[in-house]
C-alpha positions in Angstrom: 165.0 187.3 -72.7 164.8 187.8 -76.4 168.6 188.1 -76.6 169.1 184.6 -75.3 166.7 183.2 -77.9 168.5 185.1 -80.7 171.8 183.8 -79.3 170.6 180.2 -79.4 169.2 180.6 -82.9 172.5 182.1 -84.1 174.6 179.4 -82.6 172.2 176.8 -84.1 172.5 178.4 -87.6 176.3 178.5 -87.3 176.5 174.9 -86.3 174.2 173.9 -89.2 176.4 176.0 -91.5 179.5 174.1 -90.3 177.8 170.7 -90.9 176.8 171.7 -94.4 180.3 172.9 -95.2 181.7 169.6 -93.8 179.5 167.6 -96.1 180.6 169.6 -99.1 
């Protein structure tokens, strides 16, 4: 399902965002 793929990509981006914010 495309929705599942989008959900995975979204959660990945959110996690990457948190990591970048942590390093800041």
